[in-house]
N, C-alpha and C positions, 0 to 999 in steps of 0.2 A: 602716466602719460597716455597709455593705450586707451584707458577708459575715457579720458578727456577727449581724445581724437574721435572715438566712436560716438560720443554724445554731442558732437557738433551738429549732427543731423539725427536728432532724437527719434523722430518718427520712423525714418528709414531703418535705424538700428533696432528699434523696438519690433518692427514688423519682421526683420530678419531673425531676431531672437525668437519671436513667436513661431516662425516656421520651424526652427530647431526644437522648440518646446513640443509642438504637435508631432513632429517626427519621432522624438524620443519617447513621448507618451504612447504613441501608436505601437512602436516596437516592444516597449516594456509590457504593455497591457496584453498584446497579442501573445507574447512568449509566456506571460503569467497564466494565461488560460490553458496552455499546454502543460505547464508545470502543475497547475491545479488539478488537471485531469490525471496526471501521473500520481500525484499524492492520493487522489481518491481511489485509484486502482490499488495502490499499496495498502490503503486502509481496508479495502474490501478483501484483499488477500489475507491480511492479518486476521480478519474475522472468519475466514475459511479454514485457518489452521496456522501452524508454525512454519515459517519460511525456511527454517533450518532442518526440517524433518524430511527424510526420504522414505517412501514406502517401498518395500521390496515384496513383490507378489510372487505367487507360485506359478504364474502363467507368463511366458515370454512370447511376445508377438513374433510370428514367423515372418521371414523376409517377404517383400512384395512379390518376388518372382516364384514363390513357393506356394503350395496349396495345402489345404488341411487346416484343422483347428490349431489354436495356439498350443505349444508344448507345455505340459504341466511339469513343474519342477518341485522336488521335495524340499521344503524349508524345515530344517531340523537344527539340532544343536551344533552339528558340524558346519552348517551354513553360517550360523551366528558367529562361531569361532573364526571362520575364514574372513568374514566381513569385518569383524572387530579389529583385525590386524591392519586395516587401511589407516594410514596416517591422517589425522584430523577428525576422527570420529570420537565423540564423547561417550556415546552409549548406544547399545542395541538391545531391543527387547522383542520377544515374540508377541503377537497380538491375536487374541480370540475375541470375537464380538458376537453379540446376540441381543435379544430383547427380553425384558423381564417385567413383571408387575410387582411393585412393592405394596405391601399391606401394612397399615398401622391402625388398629381398631376398625372403625367403619370407613376409613379413608383409604384410597388406593391411588397409584400413580404408574403410568406407563413410562418405562425408562429404557435407555440403551445402556448396555453393560459392556465394558472392555476389560478383558483379562490381560494383564501385563506382568513382566518380571519385576517384583517389588524392589529388588536390589538396584535396578536401573531407574527407578522412579525419580530420584533426585536429579538425575542427568537430564530429564525432560522438562525441567522448569515448571513444575506444578506448584503454584503459589498457594499457601495454606492460609485461610482466613480464620479458621477455628479448628482446634485439635491438632492432628499430626498427619503425616503421610503413612502409607503402609510400610510395615517392616517384615523381615523374615520371620516366619512362624505365625503370622496373622491369619489364622484359619477362620473362615466365615466372617471376616472383617472387610469393610468397604470404606472408600473415600468417595464423597459425593460432590458433583459439580455444583456451582453456585446457584443454578436455576432449579435444581432438583426439588428443594423444599416447596417451590411454588407449583410443582406438578400435581400435588395431591388434590384429590377431589372426592366428593361424596357420590358414589354410583347410583344412589336413589334419586338424586335430583341433578347430578352432574355439576353442582356448584363447586367452584374452586376457592382459592384464597380470597379473602375480603380485605379491601383496603391495603393490599400488598402484604398482609401478615399471613405467613404460612399456616396451614391447618395442622401441621405436624411439626414437632420439634425433633428432627431426625437424630440429634445427638443424645436425647434422653428418652424418647418414646420407643416402645417396642416395635421393631421392624422385622417383617417376614417377607419372603419373596416366593414367587412361583413363575414357572415358564409357561403356564397356561394363560394365554392372554384374554380368555373369556371368563376367567375366574371372577365371581362376585357380581357379574353383570346381570341385568334383568333378563336379557335374551338367552342366558345360559340354560334356563329351564323352560319347559314347555315344548310345543311342537316345533318352534323355530330354533330351539336351542341345540346344544351339543348332544352327542350320543350318550344316553343315560347308562348304557352298558359299559362305558369306559370307566376306568378306575378314577377315583377322586384325585384331583391334582395334589401333589405333595408340596407342602410349604417348608421353606428353608429359613431358619433363623439367621439374620445378618445383623452385624453390629457396626454402625458407622463410627469411625474413629477420627474423621476429619471432614471439613467442608472447605472447598477451594474458593479462592477469590474470583471475582468476575474478571474474565480475561478477554471477553468478546470473541473467544475462539469456541465455536460450537462443539468441537471435539473434546473440550474440557468442561465448559459450562453446562452442557446438557447430557453428560454421561455419569455413570457410577463406575468406580474402578475397584478391581479386586485381583488377587494373585491368580495368574493364568492357570496354574495347576489346580487350584481350588475351583475355579470356574469350569474347567474341563471336567473335573470330577462331578460337579453338580449337573452339568449337561448330560453326561453319560447316565447318571442316575435317573434324571428326568425322562430321557428318551427311552430308557429301559422300562420305566414304569408306565409311560403313556404312549409309547410308540410314536412320539413326535406330534401327537394330536394337539392342535391349537397352539403350537409352539412356533416361535419366530427366531430360529437360529439354524445354521447349517449343521446337519447331523454329522457331516464329514469333518467338522471341526473337532469332533471327539476322537477321530482316528489319528493315524500316524502323521506327524508333521504339523505345521501351523498354517493358519490362513494367510498371514502376512507377517512381515517384520517391520518394525519402525527403527529407523536409524537417525540419531541426533548428531548433526554436524556441529562442530565447535564454532566455526566461523562461516557466515553466510557466503563469503566469497569462495569457499571451497566446495559448495554444494554441487556445482556443475562437474567439477573434477571427480569428486567421489562418486557421484551418480554414474558417470561414464565408466569408472573403474568397476563398479558393481555390475553394470551392463556387460562389460567385457568378461566378467566371470560366468556369464550365462543366465543371470537372473533377470526377471522383469522388474522394472522400476518406474515410479512416477513421483512427482513432487510438485509443489506449488511453484517451484522455480521454472517449470515448463510453461505454466500459464504466465508467470511474471515476464519471461523473455518475450512472449508474444505481445503482451500488453505494453512493454517498454518499446518495442519496435513501432507499435501503433502510435504511442505517445510521442516518440521522437519524430515520426513523420508529421504529426499534427503540429508539433513545435516548430519544425523546419518550415512548414507552409505558412503558419501564422507569423513567424519571425520574418520570413521573406516579404510578406505583405506589409508588415510594419517598417521594414528596412527601406522599402520604396519611398515611403513618406520622408524618411530621414535623408535619403539621397536627393530627393527633390529639394529639400531645405538646403542642401549643400550648394545647389545652383544659386539660391538666394544669397548665401554667404559670398560666393564668387562675385556675383553682381555688385554687392555692397562694397567689396574691397576694390573692384575695378573703378567704380564710381568715385571712391575715396581717393584713388590715385589721380584720376583726372582733376579732381577738385584741389588736390594738394601737389600738383606738378611743380609749381614754383617753390613750394616749401622743400620738396625733395631736392631740387636743384641747389638751393641755398645750403642744405645739409652737406651735399657733395662738395661744394666750393669750400666750405668751412673744414673740410677734411674728414667728414664722417665716413667710416668704413662701410664698404658694400654689405658686409654681413650684418652690420648693425641696422642698416635700412631694411634688409630682409627680415631680421628678427623682429623689428618694430611692427611690420605688417602681419607677420605670422602670429605675433602676440595678440594683436587686435582680433584676428580671425579665431585664435584659440579662446579668447575671452568670450566671444559670441557663442562658441560651442559649449564652454563651461557654463555660462548663464543659462543657455537653452537646455542643457543637459540636466542641471540641478532643478530648475523649475519644472522641467518635463517629468522628472522622477517624482517630485512632490505631487504633480497632477496625476501621475500614474497610481500612486498610493490612494489618493482620494477616489479615483475612478474604480480601482480594485475594491475598495471598501463599499462603494455604492453597488457594484456588481454582486458582491457577496451578500450584502444585506437584502437587496431586492430579490436576488436569485434564490436565496435560502428561504425567504418568506414565500415565494412563488412555488418552489418545489415541495416544501413541507406542507403546503396547502392541499397537495394532491393533484394540482393541475399540471405538474411537470411531467406526468406520465413516465414513460420508459427513460426519458432523459434524466429525470431525477434519480432513478435507480442506477443508471449508468455512471452518473457523476458521484454517486455515493453520498448524497446529501441528506442522509437520514438522521444525522446528529448535528449538534450545534457547532462542533468544531470543524466540520467539513467546509471546504472553500472551493468555489468555482475558479477564482483567480488567486494566485499565490505569488508574491514577489519576494524572493529570498534576497538577503543583503548583497550577495555576489552579483545578482542581476542588476540591482540598482547601481552599484559601483562600475560594473562593466558598461552599462548604458551611458554613464557620464563620461567614462574614458573614451567610448566610441564616438560620442558627440564632439569631444575635444579633438579627436583624431580627424573626424570629418571636417571640422573647422580648419585644422592645420592643412589638410590636403586641399581644401577649397581655396585657402589663402596662399598656397605655394605659387601658383601661376601668376597672380597679381603681384606678389612680392618680387618675383623674377622680373616682371615688367618694370617695376619701380627701380630695380637695380640697373637696368639697361638704359634708363632715360639719360640723355645727354645733359650734363650740368648747364651748359650755356643755353641750349634750347629750352630747358626747363625754366631758367631765370627769365628768359624773354617772354614766356607765357604770361598772358594777362589773366 
């Protein structure tokens, strides 16, 4: 009956529904842009590292009202034991980092090396594509990140892998390493080269036992991993032999304590709490959660502004629903009077007009959501093509549009359902005043109306 009454004046009803459609589509698309920005931020953070990891450093920033350099703290086994007792921590490992050059025959590769506690390696979600992870007792053995095989090149012509095929099979070919980053380069010899009086760089035999899967985490894909005690031993030996010449690692990393600790938190929701507890212990900390909170605040502000702009359109459409219902009452005054004379209850008359207003909201909301999905698809298709062409500039980088799955606009199911519910609510609110007017009409006066 509600639909029948609405379509007595088809043109007016269609225009009213169209207003709700535009309003709904506007608010959904606007909010979807903010959600898309937030998802892009999350994707970029995942490429920067694991969101569950907290880095504990040996420098704690001094308070704003104090002077002097940051206070240095010793990170040792006692610190590891103390931190490990915090509830919600899956694993803790010391970290030693540096740079090495891998050599395999005539090919070489610059790599970053990370020394960690091999016992805790399974706790840090290192996915293995080939071979295995490090185990206790693995002397001079390494696990390589997914991109490492592609890093090898020929120093004579600086050609790297061809057609994506690595020049070296790291699992089977002989691998050696040196901390002298100028080893094997053309400029090593001659007037512009290194000091010929220095000792020849020592080569260390390494055996890869595993290759990690691609994770899009640069601290996994672009690193090699080995036992921190083993790496510490090699660094001490190398620095003793060459005095640190042409080396790219902190000599202090071979002294007492560790450069930093990595803490793996079991659940991401506990990162802030655990980081605060470690701060309270007096240690310096940082994590991607710090950046994430800043990004989330920015994204929430953008979503709020865009949602408010879209909401204005939907509120304006509410005026159209109110106008349609008032005009409907004027046209059906005699009908309302007849219903009252026949004994129709007041609440039934109110429900009838509220039903009609709700139907307008429902139709407009559903069609608006469909239009929103089509608009979102168009934005993503055109935007991705534009940004990937390189014409997007810094906007393309900021939106994280470097891969095919990135989206400028994202409409989750909850947003679609909430928008339809909001459109129905707007319809009911808009129809409430006209419904009350219909209830207050005098039956006799209404019947007299021509």
